[in-house]
N, C-alpha and C positions, 0 to 999 in steps of 0.2 A: 825235323822232329819225326821219329818213327818208332814203331814197336818191333821188338825182336824176342823170340822165345828162347829162354836159356836151356841148358842141358837138363835142369831139374823140372822143366816144364812151366816155370813162372815167367810171365811176360815182363820184359824190361823196356822202359821208355828212355830213348836216347834223344838228347837235345843239346843245343849250344847255349852257353851262358853269355853274359854281356861282353866278355873278352873274346868270344868266338871259340872258346875251348869246349870240346864235346864232353858232356856229362851224362851220367846214367842214373836212373831212379827206378826202383822196383815198383811194379803195379800191385804186387802181393796177390796175384790171382793167376790161375792156370786157364781161366776161361777167356777165350778171345773176345766174347761179347763184353765181359767185365773189363778187360784191358782197354778196349775201344772206348768204353764209358769213362775210364780213368783218364784216357787221353783227352777226351772231350772236356772234362772238368779241370784238367791240369791248368794251373795258373803260374806263369813264370814269376809273377810278383812275389808269390809265397816261396818260390825257390830262392829268390834273391834275399828274402827276409831271413832264410836259414843261416845266412852268412853273418847275421848280426845277433848280438846278445839280446834275448827277449826280456823286457822289463815292463812292468805295469807303470802307469802314470804315477801312482803313489810311490812306488819303489824309486823311480827316477827322481821324483821331487825330493825325497828324503836324502838321497845321495848327492843331488845337485846342491841343496841348501847347505849341507855339511861342507861341500867344496867351496861354496860362495862365502861362507863365514870366514874362511881363511884367505880369501882373495879380494873381496870387495868391502867397501865401507859399510858400516852398520845400517845406514839409511837405505843403501842399495839392496842389502840383504832383506830388509823389511819389505821392499817393493816386490822382490822375487817371491818371498814367502806368501804375501797376500794374493798375488796374481795366480800362483800355482794352486792355492787353496780354492780360489774362485773357479779355476779350470776343473779341478777335481769335483767340485760341487755340480758343475755343469755336465761333465762327461762321465763321471764315476771312474771306477778302477779299470779303465780301458787299457789294452795293450798299447804301449807307447808307439810301436811300429805301425799300428792300425789307425792312428790319428790322422785324419785327412783335412784338407782345406775346408771341406764342408763342415767338419766339427768346429773349426776355428770360426767360420762364419756364424755358426749357431752360438758359440760363446760370445762373439761380438754383438749379435742381436740381443742376447739375453742381458749382457752388461749395459747396453745402450738404453735398455728399459729401466735401469736402476740408477745409473750415474751419468755424468756429463761426458760428452764426446772426447774431451781432452784427457779424461781419466782412462777411457777405453783405449785411446791412442797410446798412452804410456804402457798400458797392460799388454797390448799387442806387440809393441817394441820389446818389452820385457820377455814375452814368450818366444819371440823370434831369436833373441840372444840366448835364451836357455836351450832352445832346440838346436842351435848351432853348436853348443857344447855337446849335446847328445850325438850329433853327427860326428864330432871329433872323437867321441868315446865309442864310436861304432855301434851305437844303439839305434840310429836312424840313417836312412839313405838320403832322404830329401827332407827339407824343412817345410812342414805343413803351413807355415805362415807365409811362405814365399808366394808372391803374386796376389796376396790378399789386398783387397781395396780398402784402404784405411778410411775411417769415418772422417768426414770433412769437419774442420774446426774453424769457426768464425774467427777472423783476425781480431785479436784483442791487444790493446796497448797496455804495457805494464803499469801497475798501480804504483804511484810514488807520492811522497809528501812534498808539499811546497815548503820553501824555506821557513815561512811563517808557521805552518802547521808543525814542522819538525821542532822549532824552538818552543812552541806551546807544549808539545808532548814532553820534551826534554825537561822543561821547567817543572812539570807536574810530577816527575819521578822522584819518589822519596829516597829510594835506596841509592847510595853513592855508587856502589859497585855496578848496578844496572845502568845508571846514568853514564858511567864510563864506557861500558860495553856498547850501549846504543850510539853514543857519540863516535866511538872508534869505528863502528860498523859503517856509519854514514860517511866517515872521512876516508875510509879505505876500500869500501865495496867488498869486503871479505864475506864469505859465507859464514853462517852460524857455526858450523863445525870447525872451520878454519880458525875462528876467534877462540872458541872454547879450548881447542887443542894447540893453540899457539904457545910455543916454548921460548924461553929466553935465548936458547941457542940459535933461534931463527931470526933474532933481532940484531940489527947492526945500527946502533944509535949514532955512531960517528958518521956513517954514510947515509943515514936516514932511509934505510931499506929494510924490508921484510923478505925473508926467503920462505915462501909457502911451499911445503913439501910433505910427503907422507912421513910419519914418525910414530913409532910404537904401534898401538892398535888403531891409529887413525890413518886413513888413506884419503888423499885428495881425490877430487873428481877425475876419473879416468887415470889416476895415478900420476898426473902431470904436476910439474913444479913450475913456479913462476916467481919473479921478483917484483915486489910492489913498493913504489916510492912512497914515503910518508909525508903527509901534510904536517905543517909545523905544530898544529894543535894536537895531532896524534902523537907527535914526539913528546909534547908536554905531558900527555896522559901516561905514556910509557915511563918517563923519568919519575913521575909521581909514584908509580907502582914499583919502582926498584926496591928490592929488599923484602917485599911482601911474601915472595915465594921463590925458591931456588929453581923450580922446574917450569910450571905454567905461569903465563903472564897474568891472566885474569882468574882470580880465585876469590873465595869467600871463606874467611877464617882459615886460610891456608889450604883449603880443599878445592879441587876442580869443580867447575860449575856444571850443572845439568842443562843440556840443550832445551829439553821440553819445558823446564822451569822458566828459562829465559823467555821462551816463546809465549807461554801463558801469561806471565807477568807483564810483558810488553803489551800484549793484546788488551789487557785490563786497562792500561793507561791510555791506549788508543780510544777505547770506548768512552772513557771519562773525558778525554781531551776534546779540543775544538777542531776535530778532523772531519772533513766533509765525507770522505769515503771510509766507512767503518769496516770495510773488508781489508784494510791495510793490516799487514802482519810483519813479523820481524824481517822476512826476506825482502820486504818492500824497501828496507833501508838500502839494500844493494841496488835496487832499481832507482832509488832516489839519488844515490851517488852517481850513477851513470847518467840519469836525466839532467842533473845539475851541470855536469860536465858538458854535455851536448848543448844545453841552453846557453852556456857561457863560452861557446866557440870551439870546444874540443872536437876533433874529427872522430868518426865512427871507428876508424882504425886504431886511434889512441885508446878509445874506450874498450875496444875488443881486447887489446893487450893488457890493460889494467884489470879487466874482469877475468881474464884467462879463458876467454871463449876460443875453442879450437877452430870455429868457423865464423866467418863474417856474417853468415846468414842469421845466426842467433842474435847478433848485435843490431841487425836491421830493424828490430822492433822499436828502436829509439829514433829511427830516421825521421818520423813525423815531426819531431821537435826541431828539426833543422829548417822547417818551412820559413820561419821569419828571417833566418840568415840568408836564404836564397835570393832575396830581393837585391842585395848587394852584388850577388854573383851574376844575375841576369843583366844587371845594369852595366856590366863590363862590355857588353856588345856595343861597338862604336857606331851608334845609330841615333839620329835625331830627326824628328819630323816637323816640318813647317805646318803650322795650323792651317795655312791657306790651302795646303795640299788635300785637306779633307773636304 
């Protein structure tokens, strides 16, 4: 890096960029003292930033959310929207390129004072994904979330209903359509969105299979598709509903169900029912499906495939339920001890 005086008398700063190519930048001064001061304050980070489109955090948020609405599921878009709103409230209209790991640490500390660590964990993962898109759009060079130490989350076992609790809740539900949805969820392990958006074109009654995939405005988690075998009782529910609607399987008066409505109504019956853990919610039916399978001898690999988990790590939360089955496993060791040996 050096200074050189041009023909017009203005000093030019010569330097090499990241690729090793020589670059030139005017100091805009004919004074040697001024040029040396320019050299002293010169920051290559700002030079690199000039290669990128400058956007404020607010501008990026609006553009990203517009992109997300056409790419991700509505629930995912809601998470992105909330998280970016929280970040804006914390950092203000800061230049996106100037956001640092320190800013993210500040955001994490602020959020941890208001919500649980598991929520902050989700928000940080959400921001990291959004900033990765900014890098791809040439708005950022590095991800400010990279290397951030995530808040520790106490290991929690998933909440699920016992068979007795489930039957009690099911019997208390007055609405036939809701009773069918709840039973179907517990028999298939499908997510709420997958049930509400299930179409007859995805149902193969002859082979007793469901083809879970993105369709219309609905996108499956991570856009993945999977095949789900049907319990005989689930088949009976589907046969009963034949002819009610030409498009969606579960409807009310021929109209598609609202997800939030199902959640609120189910929660109401949980509070009224003989359920020990009142934190149980609709997604707990998916946990119940998995837990019942494990308790009755299914392997974690089988449960992983049925739930559509991309990683076995996610399914490991049900491993504690295998403890009672492990006695038979350890007894396979060919060993016996004579009591006299003690």
